[in-house]
N, C-alpha and C positions, 0 to 999 in steps of 0.2 A: 503494499499499499504505499502510495507517494506522501511524503511529508507535506503537511498543510503549508501553504505560503500565506504570508501576511502583507497587507499593503504597507507602503512607505508612507509614514505620517510626517507632516511638516510640524515644526514649533508652534506655528500659528494655530493649526488644527488642535493640538494637545491643549494649548491655552484656552481654546474655546470650548473645549470639553470640561475643562476644569471650572470655567465660568459658569457652566451650566449646572455645577454641583457634582460633577462626576469625580471619583476618587481615582485619579490616574497616576501611575509611577512607573518608572523605567526599571526593568529588570533583564540583565544580560541582552541589552540592546532591544528587547521587545517592550511594547507598550501594554501595561497590565491595567484593567479596569477592574476595581476592587469592590464596587458597589454591592455586587451579589453576595459575598461572603463576608465582608466587613462586620455585620452584626453577629456573626457566628464565631468571629476569630477569638480563640480561647484567651489571648492576650489583650483582648479590648480593642476597640477602633481607634483609641486616640494614638497609638503607636503608628497606625496606618496614616492616620491624618497628617502626622509630622513628615511623611514621606511623600505626599502629593506633590507632584510636579518635579520630583527629585529623582535622580539615579540611585536606587536603593538597593543596588546589587550587593553591595559589602554588608550592609545592615541586614538584609535578608539571610545572606549567606551565613552570617555570624550567629545569628539567632534561631535559625530554623534547620531542621534536618533536610537530607537530600530528598526524602520522600515528601515533605511539606513543599518544598521548592517545585517538585515535579507536579503537584497539584495546582500549584498556581499558575502552571503553563496553561491550564483550561480557560484561564481568563484573559489571554492574550487578545488584542484587537488590532494590532499592528506593530511596526518596527520602526526604528530610527536608524539614522545613517550618521557615522562619526560620533564623536565625543559629545555626550550630552551636557548642556550647560543648565544647571539647577535653577528653577524658580524658588521663590520663598512661598512656602506652603500656605494656604489660606488660614490655617489655625495659627500661624506665626505673624499674620498681618499682610500676607501677600496679596496683591490686587490683580485680577485677571479680567480681559475684555472678551465680551462675546464675539463670536465670528461676524456677526452683524455689523459691529462697529467700524471695522477697518477691512476692506476686502483685500485678500492676498493677491499677490501677482504683481504690485507696483514695484518697480525696480530702481533703487537709489543710484547715486553716481558711482559707487564703487562696485556695482554689480550685485549687491545684496538685496534681498527682498526687504524692503523697508518696513513691512508689517513685522518681520521677525525682530528686527531692531527695536521697533517700537513696543513689542510685548514684553521683550526682555527688560526695558527701562521701565515700562509701567509697572510690571510684576515686581520689580526689585527695588523700586524707590519708595513705594508708599507702604507704611506699616501702622498698625494700631497699638502693638504692645511693646514697642522698644523705641528709644530716642534715636535720632539719626546716627548712622555709623560712618566714620571716615573711610571705611573699607568698601563699602558698596552703595553708598549714597553720595559720594563725591564724584567729580568728573571721571569718566572712564579713561582718560588718557593720562592720568597720573599714576606712575609706578606704584604697584600695590605694596612693595616693601618700604617705600619711602614716605608713605602717607603718615602723618602725625596729627594731633590734635591741632585744629585751626587756631591761629593766633587770636582770633576774635573770642576764643572761648577760654583764653588763658587766665590764671588766677588774677593777674593784674588787671585785665580788662574787666573781669567781674567786679573787682573792688572799684575801679574808677567810674563804674557805671551804676553803683550801688545805690547812690543817693536819688536817682530818678527811676528806680525799678520797684515794682510790687514785691512784697517779701516772698511771695510764693513763686513769682517768676524768678527772683534772684535766687532762690533755693534750687530751682531746677537747673538754673544756669551753672551753679556751683556742681551739682550732681553730674550734669552733662559733661563738665570739663573733666571730672574724675573718669567718666566713661571713656573718653577719647584718650585720656592717659594710659588707661589700662590696655586699650586696643593697641596704642602705639608701642607699648612695652612688649606685648606678645608678638606684634609684627617684627620687632628687632631680635626677639629670642628664638622664634620657630621660622621654619622655611617659609618663603613667600608663598602667596595663595594664587599665584598666576597658574594658568592651565597646564602648562608644560611641567612645572614642578610638582603640582599635586598628582598629574598624570603618572609621573615617575614614582611617587610615593605609593600609588595605588597598585601599580604594576609589581612593585617589589613586595608589597604586603600580601598580594595574591600569591606571588611565588613563595613567600614564607608561609602561608596557609597550605599550600601544597606539600611543603617539607614537613609540616607539622603532621599531616595526614600520613605522609610516606613513613615517617618515623614511629607511627603507631601511637601517637599521643592522645588519640581520641579513644583508645582502647582502655576500659575502666579496669582497675585493679580490685578486683572483688575481695582478695585477702585483706587489703587494707580496710574495706568495710567490714570485714569480720572483726579486725581489732576494734574498729569503731563501736560496734555493737557490743562487744565485751565491755568497753568503757561506759557506754550507756547503761548496760545491765548492772554494773558494780554501783554507779551512782544512784540509780533508781532503788537498788536493794538497801543501799546505805541509808537513803531518805526514809524508806518504809521501816527499817530496823530502829533508827532513832525515834521515829515517830512512836513506834510500839513501846520503847524505853521511857518516853515522856521527855525526851531531850528534843523540844520543839524547835527551838532557835537552830540547833545543828542539822535537825531534819529539813528544815526550810532552806538552809545554805545548800546542802546536798541536792535538793529539788531544783533550785535556782541553777546549780551547776549542770544538772541534768538537762534543763531547758536550753542553757547556753550552748551545750555540745550538740543538741539535736537540730538546732537552727542551721548548722553548718550542712547537715545532710539534707535537710528541706530546701535549702538554697540549691544544692547539687540537682535534687529532684526537679525543681522547678525549671532548671535550665536543660532538662532531659540529659544530665550528665552522668547518670548511672547505668541505666539500661539502653538508653538512646530510644526507647520506645515511649510515645507520648502518654498513652493511658497507663502503662506499668509505672512509669516514673511520677505520674501525677498521682496514682493511688498511694505510693510510697510517700509522697510528699504530704498527701492529705493525712494519712494516718500520723505522720509524725507532728505536723503543724497543727491540725485541728483536733484529733483525738487526744494527743499527748500535750499540746500546748495551748490549745484555745485559740489559735490564730488561723486566719483564712489564707490557704494557699493561692486560691483563685485571686483574692484581692492583691496579694503580694505580686502574683504575676502581672496583672494589670498595671500595678504601679511600677514594677520593676523593670517591665519592658519600655515604658516610656523613658525611664532614667537612663536606659542603655543607648537610646537614639538621640536624646537631647541633653546629654550629660552637663550638669552644671549650668543650665540655662535658668536664670532666676525666675522667669515667668512660665516656664514649661517643664522644669524637672521637679517633680513633687519631692524628691529625696533632699533638696535644699530649700524647701518652702516651708518654714516653721514660724511664720508670723502668727501673733504679735511677740512671741517670746524669743526669737533668735533671728538674726539676719547676718548672712555670711557674705553679702554684696551690698555696696552703697545703693544700688539700683532698687533695692527693696525698700528704700526710704522713699520712694516715689509712688507708694501705693499702686503697685502693679497689679494687673490682672493675671490670675493663675488660669492658664488654659486647661490644666488638669483638673482642678477642683472648680472651675467655672466660677469663681467669685474674685473680687478685688481684695487683696491682701492689704487691708488698711493699715497705713502708718499713722495709728491713732494714739490716744493718750496712754493706753496700756503698752503699746509698743514702745513709745518714747521713753517710758521708765524702764522697761525690761531690757531694751537694747543698750541702755546707758550702763547696765551691770552685766551683761551677758557673758563676758569673759569670766566672771565669778560664779555665775549661775549655770555654766554650760554643763558641768558634770552633775549637778543637782537634777536638771532637767532630763539628762540622759537616764538617770537612775530610775525615773518613773516612765520612760519611753514606752513601756510595754503596755501600760493603761491606754495610751493613745492607739496602740495597735489593736487592742480590743474593740475600740470605738469604730475605728475604720473597717475592721473585719465584719462586725455586726451590720454595719450600713451596707456593705458590699452584698452580704448573704441575704439579710432579711428585707432590703429594699430591692433586691433582684437586680443589681447593678451589672452583673455578669451576663454571658450568652444564655439564652434559654433554649436555643436550638443549635444544631450542629454538633460536631463530634464531642464537645464538652457539656452538653445539655444536662448530663446526669451528675456531673461533679458538684453542682450546687447542692443537691439533695444529700449527696454523701457527706459534703462539708457540714451541712446543718445537723445531720446525724452526729457527726464528730463534735461539733460544739455542745450539743446536749449531752453527749457522753463525758466530755471534758468537765463541764460544770456540774455533772453528776457525781464524779469521783473526787473532784477538787474541791468545788463549792460546797457540795452537800456531804460527801463522804469524809473529807478531811477538815474543812473549816467548820462546818456545822456539827457533825456527829462525833468527831474524834477530839477535837480541842475543847477543853473544859470550859474556858472563860472568854470573854469578849477581848480581853486583854491578849491572851494567848493567840486568838485568831488575828488580831491586828498586827502583832508581832511576826507571826508566821507569814502573813500576807505581804507585809513590807519586805522582810528579809529574802523571801523567795524571789520577789519582783526586783529587788535591787542587785542581787547577785549576777544576773545575766546582763548587767549594764556594759560590760566590755564589748559586747556584740554591737551595740548602738555607738560606742566611741569607735569601733573598728571601722564601720561603715562610714562615719562622718570623717574619721582620720583620712580616709583615702580620697576625699573630694573637697572638703570645706577649705583648705589651704591652697587649693589649686585655682587656676584661672576661671573666672566666670564671664569673661569678655565673649562678645559675639563677633566672630570674623567673617560672618557672611555665609551665604549658601554654597559658596564654592570650595570652602575648606574640606578636604577628604575626610572620611570616616576615620582612618587610623591616625591622622594627625589630631583630629579633635579629641579622640580618646586619650591619646598620649599628653595632651595639653591640659586636660582636665582631670587626670587620675594620677595618684602616687601610689608606689608600692612601699611596703614596709620590709626593712631588712631584719631578719631573726635567724637564729640558729635552727638547724634542721629539727633537734629534739623539741623545740617549742611550737612547731607547726600545729600541734594538736590544739593548742590554746587559741591560735588565730583562726584555725579552721580553713585555710585557704584564702581568706579574706585579705590577707596580707599581700596577695599577688593580684590586686585588683587591676593594675595595668594590664596585665597578661589575660586577666578574666575579661576585661572589657573588649580587648582584641579578639579573644577566642571564648565567648561565654560557655560553649558547650564542652570544653575539655574538662574531663574529670578533675576534681580538685587534687588528687594525690600526683597527677602529672604536670601540675603548674610549675613546680620548681625545676622540672627538667626542661620546660618550655622557656624558662626565663633567659638562658644564655642565647637561645635563637632570637628572642625578642631584643636583646641588648645589642646583638650583632646588626640586627635590621635597623634599630635606632641610630647606631654608628654610620651604617652605610647611607641613611638617607638625610642625616644630620638634624634628628629631632631629639631634643634632651629626653633622657629617661630619668624620670623622678624617683629616687630610691633614697629613703631616709631611715634612720632608726626610730624605734617606737617612741622614745623620749623625745627626740628632736621633732618628729612628726607631730606629736601632740603640742609642743610648744608653738609650732607653726600654726596650728588650728587656733589655738588660744590667741596668738599674736593677730591672726586674722580677725577674729572677733573683736579684739581690742581696737583693731584699726577701724572697723566699721562703727564701733562704739564712738571713737574720736570724731569720725566724719559726721556722725549723728549729732555729736555736741557742737561742731563747728556750724552745721547746718541750722540748728536752734539759735545759736548765738548770731549768726548772719541775719536770719529773719527777725530777731528781737531787735537788733540795732536798726534794721530798715524801718521796722514797723515804728520805732520809737522817732526816728528821725523825720517820718512822714506825719506823726501826730502833731497837730498844731498846739496842743497843750504842753507838749515838750520842746517846741520850737518849730521852725518852718524847715520844709525840705528844700534842698539846694538843687 
């Protein structure tokens, strides 16, 4: 049977389809229309929406099995010729013109279809959720590597115009200055984002991926998981034994350690990193997360998939959206709208107080992070936020069963029936929930101190992952404590590699970074934590400067305190 042929589609045609609301992305030079299966996608539709108008080949390859990629081929509607230049997806503020607005075929002086140029400009210059970027909002003729914050947005200019500006406007000018400065720093530190450079990085990344497969690094070491299961069994047995003996605080500590260790395998299963079979790994993950830990694996998948494709984006990545209690970027002081949670993250009175002390409250907040995960899990399951049809339709019901089972053995069996007093219940609950805190610290550690700057739609997937993620250096014997999360750089490049193979992959990734000139962020655990706290302190200082700036301007404009100049 002859292979099916697909029509060659122009950039203008694809833009027109996206303007009509179609979910279009590029995969291996083919145009994929994802409308039909997006509602059934086990990882949610938000991750797909961030790929609309983009070449999603590397993201899809990293996060999906070969079988899932093969199924996507059913939704091909055309093909493109040559290197695809990414649009800004609609969810990120990109604007798209219907086909009826400009007829294709009008040729400019240089022989290029003017509608193509117009569509690229129109779709890349307007945004709703970010301030202007000198990377892809300035003139196209400026070399990308040399673009810096415009002089008009310098601190001196901001100060000189302060007396005639509104406080809110002046505050935004100050924050936009910081945004341009952060982008300029990244442009100096990382390879330029011109087409040739990024294409070379992508080519070498794909060659690295092939080498990873050839060296068998996707093959799971089941003996390592047998050892893990022994550790889990010992921790659970110790928690039960001390509970029977009446050593309630000690029992709670061992239960917390049990949950701490289980998270790592649930993470592996969520990425299909154990058996590589979707349903088998999902059931393993649900048993661990829901039945044993009271957390929803489905919620985590939906959240985590978005995190993997828009890592460290203040308005898109839910893993760094902790307003009003924490802000890891000055841009969160602008009351950004979260495209994941679909609400404005208000920089309100509570946030102004909390962010002023966030470098001190950071570890305290992490200690109770599990409580927030309960809330998010219940909302996902009981409000039906996951897919109700498709391959994962029954996972929700298994998860709800798991939630009921968890609160039966933990809430009723331990807290209510076994512990004799309310004080014992309170102490047991607090200790068991504080002990797993290092998991939350580990996840934050890998991203909070890294770049949150937006270098635009033309930055390659591997460069963005390396720019927004750090690894933690630790001895091999301590790997069990970090659970593979210390290799977040490698994990973000190859999310489906089994945890126990990440250390072996590290040398290959370091060689790749040296070859393409991308810095590989590797820090010790203590130094990494210092960087995170330093980042929180920096944003806190920026918040204080912003408040002072607005206060001075408001005072100078108040006729009761003098006239404005």
